[in-house]
C-alpha positions as CSV (number, residue, x, y, z in Angstrom):
1,M,27.4,13.5,43.9
2,K,28.2,12.6,40.3
3,K,29.4,9.2,41.5
4,S,26.0,8.6,43.2
5,I,24.1,9.6,40.1
6,I,26.2,7.2,37.9
7,I,25.7,4.3,40.4
8,S,21.9,5.1,40.5
9,A,21.7,5.1,36.7
10,L,23.6,1.8,36.4
11,L,21.3,0.2,39.0
12,T,18.2,1.4,37.0
13,L,19.6,-0.1,33.8
14,M,20.2,-3.4,35.6
15,V,16.7,-3.4,36.9
16,V,15.3,-2.7,33.4
17,F,17.4,-5.4,31.8
18,S,16.5,-7.9,34.5
19,A,12.8,-7.2,33.9
20,V,13.1,-7.8,30.2
21,A,15.0,-11.0,30.7
22,Q,12.5,-12.3,33.3
23,D,9.7,-11.4,31.0
24,G,10.9,-14.3,28.8
25,K,9.7,-12.6,25.5
26,D,11.5,-11.8,22.3
27,K,10.3,-8.5,20.8
28,F,10.0,-8.5,17.0
29,M,9.8,-5.3,14.8
30,V,9.2,-5.5,11.1
31,Q,8.7,-2.9,8.4
32,V,6.0,-4.2,6.1
33,D,5.2,-2.9,2.6
34,G,1.7,-3.1,1.2
35,L,-0.5,-2.4,4.2
36,G,-3.0,0.0,2.7
37,C,-6.1,-0.4,4.9
38,P,-7.5,-1.9,8.1
39,F,-8.4,-5.1,6.3
40,C,-4.7,-5.5,5.3
41,A,-3.7,-5.1,9.0
42,Y,-6.4,-7.6,10.0
43,G,-5.1,-10.1,7.4
44,L,-1.5,-9.7,8.6
45,E,-2.5,-10.1,12.3
46,K,-4.7,-13.1,11.5
47,K,-1.8,-14.9,9.7
48,F,0.5,-14.3,12.6
49,K,-2.0,-15.6,15.1
50,E,-0.9,-19.0,13.7
51,F,2.1,-18.5,15.9
52,K,0.7,-19.7,19.2
53,G,1.8,-17.5,22.1
54,I,2.1,-14.3,20.2
55,K,1.3,-11.2,22.3
56,N,1.3,-7.3,22.1
57,V,0.6,-7.2,18.3
58,K,0.8,-3.6,17.0
59,I,0.4,-2.5,13.4
60,D,0.7,1.0,12.1
61,I,-0.9,1.2,8.6
62,E,0.6,4.6,7.8
63,T,4.2,3.6,8.5
64,G,4.0,-0.1,7.9
65,D,5.5,-0.8,11.4
66,F,4.5,-4.2,12.8
67,S,5.7,-5.4,16.2
68,F,4.9,-8.2,18.6
69,S,6.4,-10.3,21.4
70,Y,6.9,-14.0,21.4
71,P,8.0,-16.6,24.0
72,A,11.8,-16.7,23.9
73,E,11.9,-20.5,24.5
74,K,10.3,-21.1,21.1
75,A,13.3,-19.4,19.4
76,L,11.4,-17.9,16.5
77,S,13.8,-16.9,13.8
78,L,13.7,-13.7,11.7
79,A,13.5,-16.0,8.6
80,D,10.3,-17.5,9.9
81,V,8.8,-14.1,10.6
82,E,9.7,-12.9,7.1
83,K,8.2,-16.0,5.5
84,Q,5.0,-15.5,7.5
85,V,4.7,-11.8,6.3
86,E,5.1,-13.1,2.7
87,K,2.5,-15.8,3.3
88,A,0.1,-13.1,4.3
89,G,0.6,-11.4,1.0
90,Y,3.0,-8.6,2.0
91,T,6.7,-7.8,1.6
92,P,9.0,-7.4,4.6
93,I,11.4,-4.5,4.1
94,T,13.5,-4.7,7.3
95,A,13.2,-7.0,10.4
96,K,14.7,-6.8,13.9
97,V,14.4,-8.8,17.1
98,E,15.4,-8.0,20.6
99,R,16.0,-11.3,22.3
100,A,15.0,-11.7,26.0
101,N,18.7,-12.2,26.8
102,G,19.6,-8.8,25.3
103,E,20.9,-9.9,22.0
104,I,19.8,-8.1,18.9
105,E,19.4,-9.6,15.4
106,E,18.6,-7.6,12.2
107,S,17.9,-8.1,8.5
108,S,18.8,-5.2,6.3
109,A,16.8,-3.6,3.5
110,S,19.3,-4.8,1.0
111,E,19.1,-8.4,2.2
112,M,15.3,-8.2,1.9
113,T,15.5,-6.8,-1.6
114,K,17.6,-9.8,-2.7
115,K,15.1,-12.2,-1.2
116,S,12.1,-10.5,-2.8
117,E,13.6,-10.5,-6.4
118,G,11.4,-12.3,-8.9
119,T,7.9,-13.2,-8.0
120,V,6.3,-11.1,-5.3
121,S,2.8,-11.0,-3.7
122,K,0.8,-7.9,-2.9
123,N,-2.6,-7.1,-1.4
124,V,-4.7,-4.2,-2.6
125,M,-8.3,-3.0,-2.1
126,V,-10.6,-3.4,-5.1
127,A,-14.2,-2.4,-4.9
128,G,-16.9,-4.9,-6.0
129,N,-20.0,-6.8,-4.9
130,C,-20.4,-10.3,-6.2
131,A,-19.2,-13.4,-8.0
132,M,-19.4,-11.6,-11.3
133,C,-17.2,-8.8,-10.0
134,E,-14.7,-11.4,-8.8
135,A,-14.6,-13.0,-12.2
136,R,-14.1,-9.6,-13.9
137,I,-11.4,-8.4,-11.5
138,T,-9.4,-11.6,-11.7
139,K,-9.7,-11.8,-15.5
140,A,-8.4,-8.2,-15.8
141,A,-5.5,-8.7,-13.4
142,E,-4.5,-12.0,-15.1
143,S,-4.4,-10.3,-18.5
144,V,-1.3,-8.4,-17.4
145,Q,1.9,-10.0,-18.5
146,G,3.9,-11.3,-15.5
147,V,0.9,-12.0,-13.3
148,S,0.9,-15.6,-12.0
149,A,-1.9,-15.8,-9.5
150,V,-4.9,-13.6,-8.5
151,S,-7.7,-13.9,-5.9
152,W,-10.3,-11.4,-4.7
153,D,-12.4,-11.6,-1.6
154,K,-15.9,-10.0,-1.9
155,D,-16.2,-9.6,1.9
156,T,-12.9,-7.9,2.6
157,K,-12.6,-6.4,-0.9
158,I,-8.9,-7.4,-1.0
159,M,-7.3,-8.6,-4.1
160,K,-4.1,-10.7,-3.6
161,V,-1.9,-10.9,-6.7
162,S,1.4,-12.6,-7.4
163,F,3.6,-11.3,-10.2
164,D,7.1,-11.1,-11.6
165,A,8.4,-7.7,-10.5
166,G,10.7,-7.7,-13.4
167,L,7.8,-7.7,-15.9
168,T,5.1,-5.7,-14.3
169,S,4.1,-3.7,-11.2
170,L,1.1,-3.4,-8.8
171,E,0.3,0.0,-10.4
172,K,0.0,-1.5,-13.9
173,I,-2.2,-4.3,-12.5
174,E,-4.4,-1.8,-10.7
175,K,-4.8,0.3,-13.8
176,E,-6.0,-2.7,-15.8
177,V,-8.5,-3.6,-13.1
178,A,-9.8,0.0,-13.1
179,V,-10.2,-0.2,-16.9
180,A,-12.5,-3.2,-16.3
181,G,-14.7,-0.9,-14.2
182,H,-13.5,-1.4,-10.7
183,D,-12.1,1.2,-8.4
184,T,-8.8,0.2,-6.7
185,K,-7.0,1.8,-3.8
186,N,-4.9,4.0,-6.1
187,H,-6.8,4.1,-9.4
188,Q,-10.4,5.1,-9.9
189,A,-12.4,3.5,-12.8
190,H,-13.6,5.9,-15.5
191,T,-17.3,6.9,-15.1
192,D,-18.1,5.2,-18.4
193,D,-16.4,1.9,-17.5
194,Y,-18.2,1.9,-14.1
195,G,-21.5,2.7,-15.9
196,N,-21.1,-0.3,-18.2
197,L,-21.2,-2.7,-15.2
198,P,-24.3,-4.9,-14.7
199,A,-26.7,-3.5,-12.0
200,C,-25.7,-6.2,-9.5
201,C,-22.1,-5.0,-9.8
202,K,-22.7,-1.3,-9.2
203,Y,-20.6,-1.1,-6.0
204,E,-20.3,2.0,-3.8
205,R,-17.5,4.1,-5.4
206,L,-14.3,4.6,-3.4
207,S,-13.4,8.1,-2.3
208,Y,-10.1,9.6,-3.2
209,K,-8.5,12.6,-1.5
């Protein structure tokens, strides 16, 4: 009886493995830092749509888990996936791929940390309405020592900022933007700072739990 069960289990595993191999897809799983809202997830997915043939994209904003499948014959590397995450404005923490032939490749958190030392890019939600808001937000962020580039999209409300992690942090940058009168994902502008904004810049305040 036990022998029959073991043989049955082995056959089941062989069938599963065969199905994966025949599917011809490599499955990628990446832990991404910086996904704070649906717009962030949309931006990441849009960037990866540049990889023609990508399928089964799944993004969990709460955990930062990002997965997708890709044609095995294109031999997409983990390094290329990590670079694409960074191009989207986020930081890859760990990455793993299960190849169609059963092989598994991984990049550890420590390896990722070494790669991300120095200048990093982050995306964060910043409330605002117009071109005047854009100028004010970027000026505030650029005033922080260590910041090298800033952009803000009035449609998505996402600020992308590149900075030297050894000199500053996203939290410090958000605080400076809040002082300028704009709510950020993690820091709310003081009522007086918001009140000093021109009428056209009086955006809908962000809610904080």
